[in-house]
C-alpha positions in Angstrom: -21.3 45.5 -11.0 -19.5 42.5 -12.7 -15.9 42.6 -11.8 -13.4 41.4 -15.5 -9.4 41.3 -16.1 -8.0 43.1 -19.6 -4.7 41.9 -20.6 -3.1 43.3 -23.3 0.0 42.7 -24.9 1.9 44.0 -27.8 4.6 46.3 -29.5 4.6 49.5 -27.1 3.9 52.6 -28.6 2.4 55.9 -27.5 -1.0 56.4 -26.0 -1.3 52.4 -25.6 -2.4 53.1 -22.0 -4.9 56.2 -23.4 -6.6 53.9 -25.4 -7.7 51.4 -23.5 -8.3 53.4 -20.4 -10.6 55.7 -22.7 -12.2 53.1 -24.3 -13.3 51.5 -20.6 -14.3 54.9 -19.5 -16.5 55.5 -22.9 -18.1 51.4 -22.0 -19.0 52.7 -18.5 -16.3 51.2 -16.6 -14.6 52.0 -13.6 -10.7 50.9 -13.3 -10.3 49.3 -9.9 -6.1 48.2 -11.4 -4.1 48.4 -13.4 -0.2 47.2 -14.4 2.2 47.7 -16.6 5.4 46.5 -18.2 7.7 47.1 -21.1 10.1 44.9 -22.0 13.6 45.1 -22.9 13.1 44.8 -26.5 10.0 47.1 -26.5 6.9 44.6 -25.5 4.4 45.9 -23.6 2.2 44.1 -21.5 -0.9 45.8 -19.3 -2.7 44.0 -16.9 -6.2 46.0 -15.7 -8.7 45.2 -13.4 -12.5 46.9 -13.5 -16.2 46.7 -12.5 -18.7 47.2 -15.1 -22.5 47.2 -15.4 -24.2 43.7 -15.3 -25.1 44.2 -19.3 -21.6 45.1 -20.0 -21.2 44.0 -23.8 -17.7 42.2 -24.1 -17.7 42.0 -28.1 -17.8 45.8 -28.2 -15.4 46.5 -26.3 -13.4 44.3 -27.9 -14.1 46.1 -31.1 -13.6 49.7 -29.6 -10.2 48.5 -28.4 -9.1 47.3 -32.3 -10.5 50.4 -33.7 -8.2 52.6 -31.0 -5.3 50.0 -31.5 -5.3 48.5 -35.4 -2.1 47.1 -35.1 -2.5 43.0 -35.2 0.8 42.7 -33.7 -1.5 43.5 -30.3 -3.6 41.2 -28.4 -6.4 41.3 -26.2 -8.2 38.9 -23.2 -10.9 39.9 -21.8 -12.0 37.5 -19.2 -14.8 38.3 -16.7 -13.6 37.5 -13.3 -14.8 33.6 -12.5 -13.8 30.7 -11.0 -11.6 28.2 -13.2 -12.3 24.9 -14.3 -9.6 23.0 -13.2 -8.8 18.7 -13.3 -5.8 17.4 -11.0 -3.5 14.9 -12.5 -1.6 12.7 -9.6 0.1 9.3 -9.7 1.2 8.5 -5.4 2.1 11.7 -3.8 -0.3 13.2 -1.7 1.4 16.8 -0.4 0.6 19.3 -3.5 -3.4 16.7 -4.3 -4.0 17.4 -0.6 -2.4 21.2 0.0 -5.1 22.0 -3.1 -8.1 20.4 -2.0 -7.8 21.4 1.1 -7.3 25.1 -0.2 -10.6 24.5 -2.1 -12.2 23.1 0.9 -11.8 26.1 2.0 -12.2 28.5 -0.9 -9.3 29.6 -0.8 -8.9 29.2 -5.3 -10.0 31.0 -7.8 -10.7 27.2 -9.0 -13.7 24.7 -9.5 -12.2 21.5 -9.6 -13.8 19.4 -11.6 -12.1 16.0 -11.1 -8.5 13.9 -10.3 -7.3 11.9 -12.8 -4.5 9.6 -11.2 -2.5 6.4 -12.8 -2.6 4.7 -9.7 -5.8 4.0 -7.7 -3.6 5.1 -4.1 -5.5 8.5 -3.4 -8.8 7.7 -4.1 -9.9 7.3 -0.7 -8.1 10.5 0.3 -10.0 12.1 -3.1 -13.3 10.8 -2.0 -13.4 12.9 1.8 -14.1 15.8 -0.6 -16.7 14.5 -3.0 -14.9 14.9 -5.9 -14.8 12.9 -8.8 -11.8 10.5 -9.1 -10.5 8.9 -12.6 -8.5 5.8 -12.0 -6.6 5.0 -15.3 -3.7 2.8 -15.3 -0.7 2.5 -17.7 -0.1 -0.8 -16.8 0.5 -3.2 -19.9 -0.5 0.1 -22.2 1.8 2.1 -24.5 2.3 6.0 -23.6 -0.1 6.6 -26.3 -3.1 4.2 -25.2 -2.8 5.2 -21.9 -2.7 9.6 -22.9 -5.8 8.5 -25.3 -7.6 7.1 -21.8 -6.4 10.0 -19.8 -7.5 12.6 -22.9 -11.1 10.9 -23.2 -11.7 11.2 -19.7 -10.8 15.2 -19.6 -13.0 15.2 -22.8 -15.6 14.7 -20.1 -15.3 17.5 -18.0 -13.9 20.3 -20.6 -11.4 21.8 -18.1 -9.6 25.6 -18.5 -6.5 24.4 -16.8 -4.4 20.9 -15.8 -2.2 20.8 -12.9 0.0 18.0 -12.3 0.2 17.5 -9.1 3.4 15.4 -8.7 2.2 13.4 -12.0 5.0 11.4 -12.5 4.7 10.5 -16.4 6.3 12.4 -19.1 3.7 13.4 -21.6 3.7 13.4 -25.3 3.6 16.4 -27.9 0.4 15.1 -28.9 -1.0 15.5 -25.6 0.9 18.8 -24.9 -0.6 20.6 -28.0 -4.1 19.3 -26.8 -3.7 21.8 -23.9 -0.9 24.4 -24.9 -0.1 26.9 -22.3 -2.7 25.1 -19.9 -0.9 22.6 -18.4 1.1 23.9 -14.8 3.8 21.6 -13.2 5.6 21.2 -10.3 9.3 19.5 -10.0 11.9 19.8 -7.6 14.5 22.3 -8.8 17.8 20.5 -9.1 16.7 19.8 -12.4 18.8 19.3 -14.9 22.0 18.8 -11.7 20.1 15.5 -10.5 18.1 13.5 -13.0 16.4 10.6 -13.0 15.4 8.6 -9.9 16.2 9.6 -6.2 16.8 13.5 -6.3 17.3 14.2 -2.9 19.7 11.2 -2.4 21.7 12.7 -5.3 21.5 15.8 -3.8 22.9 14.5 0.4 25.5 12.9 -1.5 26.6 16.0 -3.5 25.9 18.0 0.1 23.8 20.9 -1.5 23.5 23.9 0.5 20.1 25.2 -1.0 17.2 22.9 -1.7 13.8 24.3 -4.0 10.8 24.0 -5.9 9.9 25.0 -9.9 6.6 25.3 -10.8 6.2 26.0 -14.5 3.9 25.6 -17.5 4.6 22.2 -19.6 6.4 22.0 -22.9 7.4 19.5 -25.1 11.1 20.2 -23.4 10.9 18.0 -20.4 10.7 20.5 -17.3 12.0 23.7 -19.3 8.3 25.0 -20.3 8.0 29.1 -18.7 8.7 29.1 -15.2 5.8 30.9 -12.9 6.9 30.3 -9.1 10.1 29.2 -7.4 11.1 29.3 -3.7 14.4 27.6 -1.8 14.9 27.0 1.5 18.8 26.3 3.1 19.7 22.9 4.7 23.1 21.9 5.9 25.2 18.7 6.5 22.9 17.8 9.5 20.1 17.2 6.7 19.6 13.7 6.0 18.3 12.5 2.2 15.5 12.3 3.7 14.9 15.4 5.9 15.1 16.7 2.4 12.9 15.0 0.5 10.6 16.3 3.8 11.3 19.8 3.3 11.4 19.6 -0.4 7.9 18.2 -0.4 6.9 21.9 1.8 8.6 24.0 -0.8 6.8 21.7 -3.6 3.5 22.4 -2.6 3.3 26.2 -1.6 5.8 26.8 -4.9 2.5 24.7 -6.9 -0.1 26.4 -5.0 1.6 30.4 -5.6 1.6 29.4 -9.4 -1.8 28.8 -9.3 -3.1 31.2 -7.5 -1.3 33.4 -10.4 -2.6 31.6 -12.9 -6.3 31.5 -11.8 -6.4 35.1 -11.1 -4.6 36.4 -15.1 -1.3 37.4 -13.7 1.0 35.6 -16.2 1.6 36.9 -19.5 3.6 33.7 -21.5 6.4 35.5 -23.5 8.4 33.0 -25.3 9.9 30.9 -22.8 9.5 33.3 -20.0 6.6 34.2 -18.4 5.8 38.2 -17.6 3.4 38.6 -13.7 1.9 41.2 -12.9 
């Protein structure tokens, strides 16, 4: 038996669940789990996990669904459940990268990590321990466009389904983002935009914050303002130094990134404007 995930979204209407489930039934599929949500403005979301025989005809099911639900506003995505091909981008900080690679090594992620790309060679010895290709693409003495062209050329070798910015400390151009639209996941500390620029934890310490955190989001052309996938926080107090905040912040960042990555890899995330719906 093969496992599949059907994602559906569009204007809410009577009978949508019935139409989908009847198509799956008529194609001899068995539903394992189904989740639905209707937004306040009447937009319907549904995620259905089901199993089928090995000779399952994906195209036939999509045609049958379109016959039952002819509205072109309704979108269907039907994926056979398998590991997704991903490439990790990093700079010098190891905490997010190492969390991903260790979980990958112990098969805790629904992913194939094809390669790591970095604008520094700092983490190459660490990555080599996992037998994963490491590509050092220096940005020194290059324009952003020149550097990104080299990175994209490297990514073309692997044709990844998803890019993960594991503390990749470079701003991506709109042209780069457009080539991986809604396929780039980033992590950042939640102080943005309150504490912009260098040393955000030092700024937070000086301001006397009582909470620190992290946000994982899809990348778009607005810096750190793409659709949010996951967030978490940790309380701090006056006893924390800036270094203490940075240490705990790194812990939050890596766990939030892992949570977001698992949601995306398991096809649980719908992008809805500049927000997400997670089923």
